[in-house]
mmCIF file as gemmi writes it, N, C-alpha and C atoms, coordinates in Angstrom:
data_model
loop_
_atom_site.group_PDB
_atom_site.id
_atom_site.type_symbol
_atom_site.label_atom_id
_atom_site.label_alt_id
_atom_site.label_comp_id
_atom_site.label_asym_id
_atom_site.label_entity_id
_atom_site.label_seq_id
_atom_site.pdbx_PDB_ins_code
_atom_site.Cartn_x
_atom_site.Cartn_y
_atom_site.Cartn_z
_atom_site.occupancy
_atom_site.B_iso_or_equiv
_atom_site.pdbx_formal_charge
_atom_site.auth_seq_id
_atom_site.auth_asym_id
_atom_site.pdbx_PDB_model_num
ATOM 1 N N . PHE Axp A 1 ? 1.208 -21.571 11.501 1 0 ? 1 A 1
ATOM 2 C CA . PHE Axp A 1 ? 1.741 -20.24 11.681 1 0 ? 1 A 1
ATOM 3 C C . PHE Axp A 1 ? 2.875 -20.293 12.689 1 0 ? 1 A 1
ATOM 4 N N . ILE Axp A 2 ? 4.045 -19.856 12.276 1 0 ? 2 A 1
ATOM 5 C CA . ILE Axp A 2 ? 5.179 -19.695 13.186 1 0 ? 2 A 1
ATOM 6 C C . ILE Axp A 2 ? 5.679 -18.267 13.007 1 0 ? 2 A 1
ATOM 7 N N . GLY Axp A 3 ? 5.726 -17.543 14.094 1 0 ? 3 A 1
ATOM 8 C CA . GLY Axp A 3 ? 6.192 -16.169 14.028 1 0 ? 3 A 1
ATOM 9 C C . GLY Axp A 3 ? 7.111 -15.854 15.186 1 0 ? 3 A 1
ATOM 10 N N . ILE Axp A 4 ? 8.001 -14.91 14.969 1 0 ? 4 A 1
ATOM 11 C CA . ILE Axp A 4 ? 8.928 -14.454 15.999 1 0 ? 4 A 1
ATOM 12 C C . ILE Axp A 4 ? 8.841 -12.932 16.051 1 0 ? 4 A 1
ATOM 13 N N . ALA Axp A 5 ? 8.752 -12.407 17.264 1 0 ? 5 A 1
ATOM 14 C CA . ALA Axp A 5 ? 8.704 -10.957 17.459 1 0 ? 5 A 1
ATOM 15 C C . ALA Axp A 5 ? 9.587 -10.582 18.627 1 0 ? 5 A 1
ATOM 16 N N . THR Axp A 6 ? 10.014 -9.337 18.654 1 0 ? 6 A 1
ATOM 17 C CA . THR Axp A 6 ? 10.793 -8.829 19.764 1 0 ? 6 A 1
ATOM 18 C C . THR Axp A 6 ? 9.872 -8.612 20.965 1 0 ? 6 A 1
ATOM 19 N N . PRO Axp A 7 ? 10.414 -8.47 22.168 1 0 ? 7 A 1
ATOM 20 C CA . PRO Axp A 7 ? 9.567 -8.222 23.34 1 0 ? 7 A 1
ATOM 21 C C . PRO Axp A 7 ? 8.701 -6.962 23.215 1 0 ? 7 A 1
ATOM 22 N N . ASP Axp A 8 ? 9.141 -5.998 22.407 1 0 ? 8 A 1
ATOM 23 C CA . ASP Axp A 8 ? 8.321 -4.791 22.232 1 0 ? 8 A 1
ATOM 24 C C . ASP Axp A 8 ? 7.353 -4.9 21.062 1 0 ? 8 A 1
ATOM 25 N N . GLY Axp A 9 ? 7.234 -6.091 20.458 1 0 ? 9 A 1
ATOM 26 C CA . GLY Axp A 9 ? 6.19 -6.334 19.483 1 0 ? 9 A 1
ATOM 27 C C . GLY Axp A 9 ? 6.54 -6.131 18.03 1 0 ? 9 A 1
ATOM 28 N N . VAL Axp A 10 ? 7.807 -5.993 17.688 1 0 ? 10 A 1
ATOM 29 C CA . VAL Axp A 10 ? 8.194 -5.851 16.28 1 0 ? 10 A 1
ATOM 30 C C . VAL Axp A 10 ? 8.39 -7.249 15.694 1 0 ? 10 A 1
ATOM 31 N N . VAL Axp A 11 ? 7.689 -7.526 14.607 1 0 ? 11 A 1
ATOM 32 C CA . VAL Axp A 11 ? 7.744 -8.841 13.978 1 0 ? 11 A 1
ATOM 33 C C . VAL Axp A 11 ? 9.056 -9.004 13.236 1 0 ? 11 A 1
ATOM 34 N N . LYS Axp A 12 ? 9.75 -10.099 13.515 1 0 ? 12 A 1
ATOM 35 C CA . LYS Axp A 12 ? 11.036 -10.4 12.884 1 0 ? 12 A 1
ATOM 36 C C . LYS Axp A 12 ? 10.916 -11.518 11.853 1 0 ? 12 A 1
ATOM 37 N N . TYR Axp A 13 ? 9.947 -12.421 12.031 1 0 ? 13 A 1
ATOM 38 C CA . TYR Axp A 13 ? 9.824 -13.564 11.128 1 0 ? 13 A 1
ATOM 39 C C . TYR Axp A 13 ? 8.416 -14.121 11.186 1 0 ? 13 A 1
ATOM 40 N N . VAL Axp A 14 ? 7.861 -14.453 10.02 1 0 ? 14 A 1
ATOM 41 C CA . VAL Axp A 14 ? 6.633 -15.233 9.907 1 0 ? 14 A 1
ATOM 42 C C . VAL Axp A 14 ? 6.889 -16.249 8.804 1 0 ? 14 A 1
ATOM 43 N N . ASN Axp A 15 ? 6.625 -17.529 9.102 1 0 ? 15 A 1
ATOM 44 C CA . ASN Axp A 15 ? 6.905 -18.555 8.105 1 0 ? 15 A 1
ATOM 45 C C . ASN Axp A 15 ? 5.958 -18.444 6.908 1 0 ? 15 A 1
ATOM 46 N N . GLU Axp A 16 ? 6.292 -19.152 5.846 1 0 ? 16 A 1
ATOM 47 C CA . GLU Axp A 16 ? 5.521 -19.07 4.603 1 0 ? 16 A 1
ATOM 48 C C . GLU Axp A 16 ? 4.057 -19.448 4.81 1 0 ? 16 A 1
ATOM 49 N N . ALA Axp A 17 ? 3.8 -20.498 5.575 1 0 ? 17 A 1
ATOM 50 C CA . ALA Axp A 17 ? 2.413 -20.909 5.832 1 0 ? 17 A 1
ATOM 51 C C . ALA Axp A 17 ? 1.643 -19.811 6.565 1 0 ? 17 A 1
ATOM 52 N N . GLY Axp A 18 ? 2.287 -19.159 7.518 1 0 ? 18 A 1
ATOM 53 C CA . GLY Axp A 18 ? 1.645 -18.065 8.252 1 0 ? 18 A 1
ATOM 54 C C . GLY Axp A 18 ? 1.357 -16.876 7.36 1 0 ? 18 A 1
ATOM 55 N N . ARG Axp A 19 ? 2.324 -16.536 6.5 1 0 ? 19 A 1
ATOM 56 C CA . ARG Axp A 19 ? 2.103 -15.427 5.559 1 0 ? 19 A 1
ATOM 57 C C . ARG Axp A 19 ? 0.942 -15.749 4.62 1 0 ? 19 A 1
ATOM 58 N N . HIS Axp A 20 ? 0.88 -16.982 4.14 1 0 ? 20 A 1
ATOM 59 C CA . HIS Axp A 20 ? -0.209 -17.391 3.244 1 0 ? 20 A 1
ATOM 60 C C . HIS Axp A 20 ? -1.549 -17.338 3.983 1 0 ? 20 A 1
ATOM 61 N N . MET Axp A 21 ? -1.579 -17.855 5.197 1 0 ? 21 A 1
ATOM 62 C CA . MET Axp A 21 ? -2.807 -17.89 5.987 1 0 ? 21 A 1
ATOM 63 C C . MET Axp A 21 ? -3.365 -16.489 6.208 1 0 ? 21 A 1
ATOM 64 N N . LEU Axp A 22 ? -2.473 -15.51 6.424 1 0 ? 22 A 1
ATOM 65 C CA . LEU Axp A 22 ? -2.907 -14.152 6.746 1 0 ? 22 A 1
ATOM 66 C C . LEU Axp A 22 ? -2.86 -13.183 5.569 1 0 ? 22 A 1
ATOM 67 N N . GLY Axp A 23 ? -2.493 -13.67 4.384 1 0 ? 23 A 1
ATOM 68 C CA . GLY Axp A 23 ? -2.467 -12.801 3.221 1 0 ? 23 A 1
ATOM 69 C C . GLY Axp A 23 ? -1.371 -11.752 3.269 1 0 ? 23 A 1
ATOM 70 N N . ILE Axp A 24 ? -0.187 -12.125 3.779 1 0 ? 24 A 1
ATOM 71 C CA . ILE Axp A 24 ? 0.934 -11.201 3.894 1 0 ? 24 A 1
ATOM 72 C C . ILE Axp A 24 ? 1.93 -11.505 2.784 1 0 ? 24 A 1
ATOM 73 N N . PRO Axp A 25 ? 2.283 -10.527 1.947 1 0 ? 25 A 1
ATOM 74 C CA . PRO Axp A 25 ? 3.308 -10.766 0.925 1 0 ? 25 A 1
ATOM 75 C C . PRO Axp A 25 ? 4.638 -11.154 1.58 1 0 ? 25 A 1
ATOM 76 N N . ALA Axp A 26 ? 5.412 -11.992 0.886 1 0 ? 26 A 1
ATOM 77 C CA . ALA Axp A 26 ? 6.676 -12.498 1.437 1 0 ? 26 A 1
ATOM 78 C C . ALA Axp A 26 ? 7.616 -11.38 1.872 1 0 ? 26 A 1
ATOM 79 N N . ASP Axp A 27 ? 7.618 -10.278 1.158 1 0 ? 27 A 1
ATOM 80 C CA . ASP Axp A 27 ? 8.542 -9.193 1.473 1 0 ? 27 A 1
ATOM 81 C C . ASP Axp A 27 ? 7.98 -8.204 2.491 1 0 ? 27 A 1
ATOM 82 N N . ASN Axp A 28 ? 6.825 -8.523 3.09 1 0 ? 28 A 1
ATOM 83 C CA . ASN Axp A 28 ? 6.165 -7.559 3.958 1 0 ? 28 A 1
ATOM 84 C C . ASN Axp A 28 ? 5.932 -8.085 5.37 1 0 ? 28 A 1
ATOM 85 N N . SER Axp A 29 ? 6.555 -9.188 5.757 1 0 ? 29 A 1
ATOM 86 C CA . SER Axp A 29 ? 6.266 -9.733 7.086 1 0 ? 29 A 1
ATOM 87 C C . SER Axp A 29 ? 7.169 -9.156 8.156 1 0 ? 29 A 1
ATOM 88 N N . LYS Axp A 30 ? 8.344 -8.679 7.813 1 0 ? 30 A 1
ATOM 89 C CA . LYS Axp A 30 ? 9.268 -8.142 8.815 1 0 ? 30 A 1
ATOM 90 C C . LYS Axp A 30 ? 8.99 -6.673 9.07 1 0 ? 30 A 1
ATOM 91 N N . GLY Axp A 31 ? 9.148 -6.271 10.313 1 0 ? 31 A 1
ATOM 92 C CA . GLY Axp A 31 ? 9.006 -4.867 10.673 1 0 ? 31 A 1
ATOM 93 C C . GLY Axp A 31 ? 7.605 -4.449 11.054 1 0 ? 31 A 1
ATOM 94 N N . ALA Axp A 32 ? 6.617 -5.308 10.808 1 0 ? 32 A 1
ATOM 95 C CA . ALA Axp A 32 ? 5.256 -5.001 11.25 1 0 ? 32 A 1
ATOM 96 C C . ALA Axp A 32 ? 5.24 -5.061 12.778 1 0 ? 32 A 1
ATOM 97 N N . ILE Axp A 33 ? 4.19 -4.578 13.349 1 0 ? 33 A 1
ATOM 98 C CA . ILE Axp A 33 ? 4.036 -4.725 14.798 1 0 ? 33 A 1
ATOM 99 C C . ILE Axp A 33 ? 2.929 -5.737 15.058 1 0 ? 33 A 1
ATOM 100 N N . ILE Axp A 34 ? 3.04 -6.411 16.175 1 0 ? 34 A 1
ATOM 101 C CA . ILE Axp A 34 ? 2.095 -7.474 16.501 1 0 ? 34 A 1
ATOM 102 C C . ILE Axp A 34 ? 0.655 -6.978 16.441 1 0 ? 34 A 1
ATOM 103 N N . ALA Axp A 35 ? 0.409 -5.752 16.848 1 0 ? 35 A 1
ATOM 104 C CA . ALA Axp A 35 ? -0.953 -5.218 16.866 1 0 ? 35 A 1
ATOM 105 C C . ALA Axp A 35 ? -1.63 -5.293 15.503 1 0 ? 35 A 1
ATOM 106 N N . GLU Axp A 36 ? -0.865 -5.256 14.414 1 0 ? 36 A 1
ATOM 107 C CA . GLU Axp A 36 ? -1.445 -5.316 13.075 1 0 ? 36 A 1
ATOM 108 C C . GLU Axp A 36 ? -2.072 -6.675 12.769 1 0 ? 36 A 1
ATOM 109 N N . TYR Axp A 37 ? -1.73 -7.687 13.517 1 0 ? 37 A 1
ATOM 110 C CA . TYR Axp A 37 ? -2.228 -9.04 13.284 1 0 ? 37 A 1
ATOM 111 C C . TYR Axp A 37 ? -3.587 -9.282 13.925 1 0 ? 37 A 1
ATOM 112 N N . PHE Axp A 38 ? -4.041 -8.362 14.755 1 0 ? 38 A 1
ATOM 113 C CA . PHE Axp A 38 ? -5.278 -8.527 15.507 1 0 ? 38 A 1
ATOM 114 C C . PHE Axp A 38 ? -6.281 -7.42 15.187 1 0 ? 38 A 1
ATOM 115 N N . PHE Axp A 39 ? -7.518 -7.647 15.553 1 0 ? 39 A 1
ATOM 116 C CA . PHE Axp A 39 ? -8.556 -6.646 15.393 1 0 ? 39 A 1
ATOM 117 C C . PHE Axp A 39 ? -8.44 -5.608 16.508 1 0 ? 39 A 1
ATOM 118 N N . PRO Axp A 40 ? -8.75 -4.343 16.209 1 0 ? 40 A 1
ATOM 119 C CA . PRO Axp A 40 ? -8.638 -3.303 17.245 1 0 ? 40 A 1
ATOM 120 C C . PRO Axp A 40 ? -9.395 -3.643 18.527 1 0 ? 40 A 1
ATOM 121 N N . GLU Axp A 41 ? -10.568 -4.245 18.401 1 0 ? 41 A 1
ATOM 122 C CA . GLU Axp A 41 ? -11.363 -4.565 19.58 1 0 ? 41 A 1
ATOM 123 C C . GLU Axp A 41 ? -10.751 -5.708 20.409 1 0 ? 41 A 1
ATOM 124 N N . ASP Axp A 42 ? -9.824 -6.471 19.825 1 0 ? 42 A 1
ATOM 125 C CA . ASP Axp A 42 ? -9.159 -7.551 20.553 1 0 ? 42 A 1
ATOM 126 C C . ASP Axp A 42 ? -7.867 -7.1 21.226 1 0 ? 42 A 1
ATOM 127 N N . LEU Axp A 43 ? -7.357 -5.94 20.852 1 0 ? 43 A 1
ATOM 128 C CA . LEU Axp A 43 ? -6.062 -5.493 21.373 1 0 ? 43 A 1
ATOM 129 C C . LEU Axp A 43 ? -6.001 -5.36 22.891 1 0 ? 43 A 1
ATOM 130 N N . PRO Axp A 44 ? -7.05 -4.878 23.57 1 0 ? 44 A 1
ATOM 131 C CA . PRO Axp A 44 ? -6.947 -4.818 25.033 1 0 ? 44 A 1
ATOM 132 C C . PRO Axp A 44 ? -6.651 -6.183 25.656 1 0 ? 44 A 1
ATOM 133 N N . PHE Axp A 45 ? -7.292 -7.24 25.153 1 0 ? 45 A 1
ATOM 134 C CA . PHE Axp A 45 ? -7.041 -8.583 25.678 1 0 ? 45 A 1
ATOM 135 C C . PHE Axp A 45 ? -5.633 -9.061 25.313 1 0 ? 45 A 1
ATOM 136 N N . VAL Axp A 46 ? -5.224 -8.796 24.079 1 0 ? 46 A 1
ATOM 137 C CA . VAL Axp A 46 ? -3.873 -9.163 23.645 1 0 ? 46 A 1
ATOM 138 C C . VAL Axp A 46 ? -2.842 -8.493 24.551 1 0 ? 46 A 1
ATOM 139 N N . GLU Axp A 47 ? -3.016 -7.205 24.786 1 0 ? 47 A 1
ATOM 140 C CA . GLU Axp A 47 ? -2.031 -6.439 25.55 1 0 ? 47 A 1
ATOM 141 C C . GLU Axp A 47 ? -2.089 -6.699 27.056 1 0 ? 47 A 1
ATOM 142 N N . SER Axp A 48 ? -3.269 -7.018 27.581 1 0 ? 48 A 1
ATOM 143 C CA . SER Axp A 48 ? -3.383 -7.219 29.027 1 0 ? 48 A 1
ATOM 144 C C . SER Axp A 48 ? -3.192 -8.666 29.45 1 0 ? 48 A 1
ATOM 145 N N . THR Axp A 49 ? -3.412 -9.61 28.532 1 0 ? 49 A 1
ATOM 146 C CA . THR Axp A 49 ? -3.38 -11.02 28.909 1 0 ? 49 A 1
ATOM 147 C C . THR Axp A 49 ? -2.366 -11.834 28.101 1 0 ? 49 A 1
ATOM 148 N N . ILE Axp A 50 ? -2.519 -11.843 26.78 1 0 ? 50 A 1
ATOM 149 C CA . ILE Axp A 50 ? -1.687 -12.72 25.957 1 0 ? 50 A 1
ATOM 150 C C . ILE Axp A 50 ? -0.214 -12.326 26.023 1 0 ? 50 A 1
ATOM 151 N N . LEU Axp A 51 ? 0.104 -11.086 25.678 1 0 ? 51 A 1
ATOM 152 C CA . LEU Axp A 51 ? 1.516 -10.682 25.628 1 0 ? 51 A 1
ATOM 153 C C . LEU Axp A 51 ? 2.219 -10.769 26.98 1 0 ? 51 A 1
ATOM 154 N N . PRO Axp A 52 ? 1.615 -10.305 28.088 1 0 ? 52 A 1
ATOM 155 C CA . PRO Axp A 52 ? 2.296 -10.466 29.37 1 0 ? 52 A 1
ATOM 156 C C . PRO Axp A 52 ? 2.532 -11.933 29.738 1 0 ? 52 A 1
ATOM 157 N N . THR Axp A 53 ? 1.586 -12.796 29.426 1 0 ? 53 A 1
ATOM 158 C CA . THR Axp A 53 ? 1.748 -14.216 29.723 1 0 ? 53 A 1
ATOM 159 C C . THR Axp A 53 ? 2.884 -14.811 28.902 1 0 ? 53 A 1
ATOM 160 N N . VAL Axp A 54 ? 2.959 -14.444 27.626 1 0 ? 54 A 1
ATOM 161 C CA . VAL Axp A 54 ? 4.049 -14.929 26.779 1 0 ? 54 A 1
ATOM 162 C C . VAL Axp A 54 ? 5.39 -14.429 27.306 1 0 ? 54 A 1
ATOM 163 N N . ARG Axp A 55 ? 5.454 -13.174 27.694 1 0 ? 55 A 1
ATOM 164 C CA . ARG Axp A 55 ? 6.712 -12.622 28.221 1 0 ? 55 A 1
ATOM 165 C C . ARG Axp A 55 ? 7.14 -13.31 29.52 1 0 ? 55 A 1
ATOM 166 N N . ASP Axp A 56 ? 6.156 -13.604 30.394 1 0 ? 56 A 1
ATOM 167 C CA . ASP Axp A 56 ? 6.471 -14.184 31.701 1 0 ? 56 A 1
ATOM 168 C C . ASP Axp A 56 ? 6.741 -15.68 31.667 1 0 ? 56 A 1
ATOM 169 N N . SER Axp A 57 ? 5.958 -16.413 30.885 1 0 ? 57 A 1
ATOM 170 C CA . SER Axp A 57 ? 6.075 -17.872 30.928 1 0 ? 57 A 1
ATOM 171 C C . SER Axp A 57 ? 6.509 -18.493 29.605 1 0 ? 57 A 1
ATOM 172 N N . GLY Axp A 58 ? 6.607 -17.683 28.559 1 0 ? 58 A 1
ATOM 173 C CA . GLY Axp A 58 ? 7.056 -18.205 27.277 1 0 ? 58 A 1
ATOM 174 C C . GLY Axp A 58 ? 5.957 -18.669 26.356 1 0 ? 58 A 1
ATOM 175 N N . ARG Axp A 59 ? 4.712 -18.696 26.852 1 0 ? 59 A 1
ATOM 176 C CA . ARG Axp A 59 ? 3.609 -19.115 25.986 1 0 ? 59 A 1
ATOM 177 C C . ARG Axp A 59 ? 2.264 -18.748 26.598 1 0 ? 59 A 1
ATOM 178 N N . TRP Axp A 60 ? 1.276 -18.658 25.738 1 0 ? 60 A 1
ATOM 179 C CA . TRP Axp A 60 ? -0.122 -18.511 26.134 1 0 ? 60 A 1
ATOM 180 C C . TRP Axp A 60 ? -0.903 -19.471 25.262 1 0 ? 60 A 1
ATOM 181 N N . GLU Axp A 61 ? -1.875 -20.136 25.812 1 0 ? 61 A 1
ATOM 182 C CA . GLU Axp A 61 ? -2.657 -21.08 25.025 1 0 ? 61 A 1
ATOM 183 C C . GLU Axp A 61 ? -4.131 -20.758 25.143 1 0 ? 61 A 1
ATOM 184 N N . GLY Axp A 62 ? -4.808 -20.737 23.999 1 0 ? 62 A 1
ATOM 185 C CA . GLY Axp A 62 ? -6.238 -20.501 23.985 1 0 ? 62 A 1
ATOM 186 C C . GLY Axp A 62 ? -6.744 -20.265 22.579 1 0 ? 62 A 1
ATOM 187 N N . GLU Axp A 63 ? -8.051 -20.13 22.464 1 0 ? 63 A 1
ATOM 188 C CA . GLU Axp A 63 ? -8.684 -19.84 21.181 1 0 ? 63 A 1
ATOM 189 C C . GLU Axp A 63 ? -8.686 -18.331 20.979 1 0 ? 63 A 1
ATOM 190 N N . PHE Axp A 64 ? -8.313 -17.921 19.787 1 0 ? 64 A 1
ATOM 191 C CA . PHE Axp A 64 ? -8.29 -16.497 19.489 1 0 ? 64 A 1
ATOM 192 C C . PHE Axp A 64 ? -8.455 -16.317 17.99 1 0 ? 64 A 1
ATOM 193 N N . ARG Axp A 65 ? -8.234 -15.116 17.489 1 0 ? 65 A 1
ATOM 194 C CA . ARG Axp A 65 ? -8.351 -14.896 16.048 1 0 ? 65 A 1
ATOM 195 C C . ARG Axp A 65 ? -7.303 -13.906 15.569 1 0 ? 65 A 1
ATOM 196 N N . PHE Axp A 66 ? -6.854 -14.147 14.368 1 0 ? 66 A 1
ATOM 197 C CA . PHE Axp A 66 ? -5.983 -13.218 13.657 1 0 ? 66 A 1
ATOM 198 C C . PHE Axp A 66 ? -6.831 -12.456 12.64 1 0 ? 66 A 1
ATOM 199 N N . ARG Axp A 67 ? -6.27 -11.401 12.084 1 0 ? 67 A 1
ATOM 200 C CA . ARG Axp A 67 ? -6.93 -10.607 11.043 1 0 ? 67 A 1
ATOM 201 C C . ARG Axp A 67 ? -6.224 -10.872 9.719 1 0 ? 67 A 1
ATOM 202 N N . HIS Axp A 68 ? -6.991 -11.254 8.692 1 0 ? 68 A 1
ATOM 203 C CA . HIS Axp A 68 ? -6.414 -11.44 7.353 1 0 ? 68 A 1
ATOM 204 C C . HIS Axp A 68 ? -6.061 -10.066 6.806 1 0 ? 68 A 1
ATOM 205 N N . PHE Axp A 69 ? -4.811 -9.9 6.371 1 0 ? 69 A 1
ATOM 206 C CA . PHE Axp A 69 ? -4.318 -8.592 5.95 1 0 ? 69 A 1
ATOM 207 C C . PHE Axp A 69 ? -4.988 -8.068 4.682 1 0 ? 69 A 1
ATOM 208 N N . GLN Axp A 70 ? -5.416 -8.94 3.784 1 0 ? 70 A 1
ATOM 209 C CA . GLN Axp A 70 ? -6.022 -8.495 2.529 1 0 ? 70 A 1
ATOM 210 C C . GLN Axp A 70 ? -7.53 -8.303 2.629 1 0 ? 70 A 1
ATOM 211 N N . THR Axp A 71 ? -8.213 -9.252 3.282 1 0 ? 71 A 1
ATOM 212 C CA . THR Axp A 71 ? -9.678 -9.214 3.301 1 0 ? 71 A 1
ATOM 213 C C . THR Axp A 71 ? -10.258 -8.636 4.586 1 0 ? 71 A 1
ATOM 214 N N . GLY Axp A 72 ? -9.462 -8.607 5.644 1 0 ? 72 A 1
ATOM 215 C CA . GLY Axp A 72 ? -9.962 -8.151 6.932 1 0 ? 72 A 1
ATOM 216 C C . GLY Axp A 72 ? -10.792 -9.19 7.658 1 0 ? 72 A 1
ATOM 217 N N . GLU Axp A 73 ? -10.917 -10.388 7.084 1 0 ? 73 A 1
ATOM 218 C CA . GLU Axp A 73 ? -11.718 -11.439 7.696 1 0 ? 73 A 1
ATOM 219 C C . GLU Axp A 73 ? -11.015 -12.004 8.93 1 0 ? 73 A 1
ATOM 220 N N . PRO Axp A 74 ? -11.809 -12.442 9.928 1 0 ? 74 A 1
ATOM 221 C CA . PRO Axp A 74 ? -11.203 -13.097 11.092 1 0 ? 74 A 1
ATOM 222 C C . PRO Axp A 74 ? -10.775 -14.524 10.751 1 0 ? 74 A 1
ATOM 223 N N . ILE Axp A 75 ? -9.673 -14.959 11.342 1 0 ? 75 A 1
ATOM 224 C CA . ILE Axp A 75 ? -9.174 -16.314 11.171 1 0 ? 75 A 1
ATOM 225 C C . ILE Axp A 75 ? -9.037 -16.912 12.564 1 0 ? 75 A 1
ATOM 226 N N . ALA Axp A 76 ? -9.923 -17.857 12.876 1 0 ? 76 A 1
ATOM 227 C CA . ALA Axp A 76 ? -9.893 -18.5 14.187 1 0 ? 76 A 1
ATOM 228 C C . ALA Axp A 76 ? -8.662 -19.394 14.29 1 0 ? 76 A 1
ATOM 229 N N . VAL Axp A 77 ? -7.981 -19.299 15.429 1 0 ? 77 A 1
ATOM 230 C CA . VAL Axp A 77 ? -6.779 -20.112 15.649 1 0 ? 77 A 1
ATOM 231 C C . VAL Axp A 77 ? -6.745 -20.596 17.102 1 0 ? 77 A 1
ATOM 232 N N . HIS Axp A 78 ? -6.073 -21.706 17.292 1 0 ? 78 A 1
ATOM 233 C CA . HIS Axp A 78 ? -5.697 -22.119 18.642 1 0 ? 78 A 1
ATOM 234 C C . HIS Axp A 78 ? -4.308 -21.566 18.841 1 0 ? 78 A 1
ATOM 235 N N . TYR Axp A 79 ? -4.176 -20.573 19.648 1 0 ? 79 A 1
ATOM 236 C CA . TYR Axp A 79 ? -2.962 -19.758 19.777 1 0 ? 79 A 1
ATOM 237 C C . TYR Axp A 79 ? -2.079 -20.315 20.858 1 0 ? 79 A 1
């Protein structure tokens, strides 16, 4: 998964492998917001820890999960 988003969370690019992994149609990856990639119950951690760390240092590393857009299933990732 390779993705690019603006500092305010608007998705600009997700590579083909990432779109396939998350069940995102090729024409539907741009313009989404980062919050759509995560479960609602995970958003407080994403917003309080992951995103600020990425903004400040350029990266965050740890185990987390994405949400599959079609099935809603969790996808464990090393983020």
